[in-house]
MIMARTOR-518439 format. One line per field, with one value per residue (C-alpha): y, z, x; residue number from 1. Coordinates in pm, whole numbers, always signed. Last residue first. Example, Ala and Ser with C-alpha at 12.3 -4.5 7.8 and 13.67 -1.06 7.14 Angstrom:
! MIMARTOR-518439
north	c(-106/-450)
up	c(+714/+780)
east	c(+1367/+1230)
i	c(2/1)
! end
This chain:
! MIMARTOR-518439
north	c(+1163/+1244/+1523/+1871/+2217/+2437/+2472/+2821/+2779/+2456/+2680/+2750/+2391/+2447/+2303/+2013/+2020/+1675/+1845/+1697/+1794/+2142/+2143/+2025/+2284/+2571/+2505/+2401/+2578/+2934/+2920/+3242/+3390/+3058/+3047/+3399/+3284/+2972/+3138/+3418/+3139/+2958/+3288/+3367/+3005/+3026/+3347/+3202/+2904/+3115/+3316/+2989/+2822/+2518/+2162/+2066/+2286/+2152/+1814/+1920/+2098/+1794/+1601/+1862/+1774/+1415/+1106/+1126/+1474/+1404/+1101/+1013/+631/+433/+285/+643/+926/+1300/+1567/+1730/+2001/+1928/+1561/+1568/+1843/+1665/+1402/+1067/+915/+1003/+802/+667/+591/+954/+1108/+1397/+1626/+1968/+1862/+1813/+1769/+2084/+1863/+2039/+2031/+1665/+1614/+1815/+1622/+1293/+1427/+1566/+1224/+1061/+1293/+1270/+909/+954/+1274/+1107/+822/+1082/+1246/+1608/+1933/+2031/+2038/+1718/+1534/+1590/+1464/+1176/+1055/+1067/+874/+624/+550/+685/+461/+641/+978/+875/+780/+1135/+1289/+1083/+1173/+1539/+1514/+1575/+1862/+2104/+1820/+1801/+2148/+2100/+1751/+1875/+1817/+1701/+1800/+2146/+2390/+2178/+1964/+2263/+2476/+2195/+2126/+2502/+2563/+2262/+2096/+1982/+1798/+1727/+1394/+1243/+1378/+1256/+916/+908/+985/+704/+464/+554/+479/+141/+53/+152/-29/-325/-323/-295/-637/-626/-354/-169/+170/+433/+587/+244/+271/+554/+841/+1105/+1029/+943/+1223/+1473/+1683/+1461/+1212/+1386/+1758/+1668/+1462/+1732/+2022/+1851/+1720/+2046/+2237/+1971/+1996/+2374/+2361/+2098/+2286/+2599/+2410/+2271/+2630/+2730/+2422/+2475/+2820/+2723/+2426/+2634/+2887/+2619/+2451/+2789/+2851/+2524/+2582/+2917/+2764/+2526/+2795/+3017/+2741/+2763/+2522/+2630/+2286/+2038/+1911/+1584/+1270/+1064/+786/+1003/+1226/+1558/+1660/+1981/+1780/+1590/+1887/+1945/+1695/+1852/+2152/+1906/+1741/+2064/+2212/+2542/+2772/+2633/+2564/+2916/+3080/+2858/+2946/+3329/+3284/+3095/+3360/+3241/+2879/+2699/+2321/+2078/+1787/+1882/+2213/+2045/+1851/+2145/+2355/+2071/+2049/+2418/+2393/+2108/+1755/+1492/+1134/+926/+564/+340/-3)
up	c(-477/-148/+37/-110/-66/-359/-633/-693/-488/-678/-975/-898/-982/-1349/-1472/-1233/-920/-830/-656/-907/-1188/-1061/-1058/-1419/-1516/-1392/-1696/-1673/-1747/-1665/-1342/-1130/-1268/-1225/-860/-804/-967/-753/-438/-519/-609/-270/-78/-260/-219/+158/+199/+11/+260/+556/+409/+351/+685/+670/+684/+326/+141/+377/+247/-119/-66/+92/-210/-413/-228/-343/-238/-460/-599/-940/-1165/-1110/-1126/-1391/-1545/-1587/-1527/-1612/-1361/-1509/-1253/-1162/-1124/-899/-682/-650/-457/-523/-200/-46/-71/+213/+146/+95/-190/-136/-436/-280/+70/+138/+519/+755/+1054/+1141/+773/+748/+1085/+981/+658/+845/+1086/+784/+626/+954/+970/+618/+600/+934/+812/+492/+692/+905/+596/+562/+695/+890/+1215/+1088/+1122/+1482/+1563/+1311/+1480/+1812/+1678/+1523/+1856/+1861/+1770/+1445/+1619/+1882/+1623/+1475/+1818/+1899/+1576/+1620/+1941/+2275/+2478/+2401/+2405/+2772/+2849/+2664/+2810/+3166/+3395/+3750/+4120/+4098/+4197/+4176/+3874/+3694/+3725/+3646/+3334/+3238/+3304/+3107/+3225/+3571/+3480/+3128/+3179/+3398/+3170/+2861/+3022/+3058/+2693/+2591/+2821/+2659/+2314/+2423/+2582/+2266/+2040/+2232/+2232/+1850/+1748/+2031/+1857/+2134/+2006/+2263/+2570/+2755/+2759/+3009/+2955/+2951/+3291/+3489/+3327/+3445/+3183/+3139/+2889/+2640/+2678/+2745/+2417/+2193/+2341/+2360/+2019/+1871/+2038/+1924/+1567/+1555/+1707/+1443/+1156/+1249/+1278/+929/+813/+967/+822/+478/+458/+614/+377/+64/+189/+249/-89/-267/-96/-216/-556/-584/-437/-732/-970/-821/-864/-1230/-1492/-1848/-1999/-1792/-1505/-1528/-1351/-1645/-1526/-1375/-1681/-1790/-1432/-1309/-1112/-964/-781/-503/-255/-294/-85/+210/+155/+111/+432/+447/+600/+466/+121/+109/+201/-43/-316/-242/-251/-586/-767/-1118/-1035/-1352/-1273/-1538/-1307/-1274/-1148/-863/-750/-770/-550/-297/-301/-231/+57/+211/+158/+437/+293/+193/+190/-102/-9)
east	c(-4864/-4701/-4855/-4880/-4711/-4807/-4542/-4410/-4105/-3994/-3977/-3612/-3512/-3590/-3247/-3297/-3081/-2927/-2627/-2395/-2617/-2605/-2231/-2214/-2482/-2255/-2040/-1668/-1341/-1451/-1636/-1651/-1966/-2133/-2034/-2177/-2516/-2524/-2465/-2740/-2982/-2905/-2974/-3296/-3418/-3357/-3532/-3849/-3829/-3826/-4141/-4328/-4264/-4023/-4135/-4236/-3997/-3715/-3788/-3783/-3458/-3320/-3416/-3238/-2917/-2932/-3121/-3439/-3457/-3301/-3282/-3650/-3687/-3879/-3560/-3425/-3655/-3661/-3781/-4100/-4097/-4455/-4402/-4090/-4241/-4571/-4364/-4198/-4068/-3746/-3429/-3206/-2842/-2755/-2582/-2335/-2243/-2280/-2204/-1830/-1802/-1820/-1889/-2211/-2321/-2278/-2451/-2748/-2770/-2795/-3065/-3248/-3247/-3352/-3655/-3789/-3915/-4101/-4242/-4371/-4519/-4695/-4858/-4813/-4980/-4690/-4886/-5068/-4742/-4726/-5085/-5049/-4733/-4917/-5218/-4987/-4811/-4450/-4162/-4048/-4091/-3846/-3587/-3607/-3574/-3272/-3114/-3193/-2983/-3148/-3037/-3306/-3551/-3509/-3641/-3977/-3989/-4002/-3703/-3807/-3738/-3898/-3614/-3301/-3433/-3571/-3267/-3025/-3219/-3217/-2843/-2709/-2395/-2500/-2820/-2698/-2552/-2825/-3110/-2925/-2885/-3268/-3296/-3054/-3239/-3576/-3425/-3296/-3641/-3824/-3590/-3611/-3998/-3978/-4083/-4354/-4540/-4706/-4555/-4491/-4655/-4648/-4263/-4284/-4042/-4338/-4457/-4154/-3976/-4246/-4453/-4752/-4863/-5108/-5013/-4656/-4645/-4794/-4606/-4269/-4293/-4400/-4114/-3869/-4004/-3963/-3601/-3498/-3677/-3495/-3165/-3233/-3250/-2921/-2749/-2894/-2747/-2415/-2373/-2465/-2194/-1931/-2004/-1975/-1638/-1496/-1635/-1463/-1133/-1154/-1201/-933/-671/-741/-868/-758/-733/-936/-733/-549/-669/-730/-967/-1236/-1222/-1093/-1080/-1248/-1522/-1229/-1083/-1345/-1196/-861/-967/-1009/-669/-485/-614/-819/-561/-242/-385/-526/-213/-13/-254/-212/+170/+145/-51/-142/-188/-310/-380/-241/-179/+187/+61/-126/+169/+403/+172/+159/+531/+562/+307/+515/+419/+373/+383/+86/+218/+130/-2)
i	c(315/314/313/312/311/310/309/308/307/306/305/304/303/302/301/300/299/298/297/296/295/294/293/292/291/290/289/288/287/286/285/284/283/282/281/280/279/278/277/276/275/274/273/272/271/270/269/268/267/266/265/264/263/262/261/260/259/258/257/256/255/254/253/252/251/250/249/248/247/246/245/244/243/242/241/240/239/238/237/236/235/234/233/232/231/230/229/228/227/226/225/224/223/222/221/220/219/218/217/216/215/214/213/212/211/210/209/208/207/206/205/204/203/202/201/200/199/198/197/196/195/194/193/192/191/190/189/188/187/186/185/184/183/182/181/180/179/178/177/176/175/174/173/172/171/170/169/168/167/166/165/164/163/162/161/160/159/158/157/156/155/154/153/152/151/150/149/148/147/146/145/144/143/142/141/140/139/138/137/136/135/134/133/132/131/130/129/128/127/126/125/124/123/122/121/120/119/118/117/116/115/114/113/112/111/110/109/108/107/106/105/104/103/102/101/100/99/98/97/96/95/94/93/92/91/90/89/88/87/86/85/84/83/82/81/80/79/78/77/76/75/74/73/72/71/70/69/68/67/66/65/64/63/62/61/60/59/58/57/56/55/54/53/52/51/50/49/48/47/46/45/44/43/42/41/40/39/38/37/36/35/34/33/32/31/30/29/28/27/26/25/24/23/22/21/20/19/18/17/16/15/14/13/12/11/10/9/8/7/6/5/4/3/2/1)
! end
């Protein structure tokens, strides 16, 4: 197995130039490589290669173009992350309200296995999740001001406080083991089907973690796919072997999910921000077309029209 040895900034520059990359300002490039990390920045280079097999840059590709794509991905990641956090906060608030109203606001009341699915095949999952939540109570008593306040002054931690310290992954899993009536009650707030919401939450949690850890986002494909929606149909997204080629497990599928869960004005702002980022990247690209990036993102050519489509359940 080949070893990956340490390379100085000068060696990194030479390596990129040997592959055909144009570096007009080497001092600027070295500054970027030092600050942003050669390995991470390198994750954006392959879209500028002549092919997957011939790892040489398309003639005329510049360092500035790769860095523009890097910055574009960071901006898109930040835009989506802040909106996922809005959805996460909203969802946790709705969870706490719905379940506290029905089961009570003390841990021994809402952390009761009888409040969840009676499906015996999922009893272990229910118990494991409840143990995770109880562990969160123990861990956060002294680390979270609100939990400590309620425990010291009232002797319990209400669910509307506990949800603040639960991960989105735990909340997503909790929804999957709720009773059907409780699932319907929460999904109805968003005016979508409960199965649809159950499908969306783990995907959202996955994207949240990708954004939080600053991983490459624009071309990520998830293992889970979303069901066909009115957005796929109305936008006329093409199919291959009966499956839509965009909006199933790519960044556009995330845009569809967010469309269903975010308020109208918030979603409008999100689309404006994304359009601005795409326009700026298109201006900075010289060796490739913006369509190549949109294809990697799973964005159809008429993606902007998603904002004009009325929210509806699965088709």
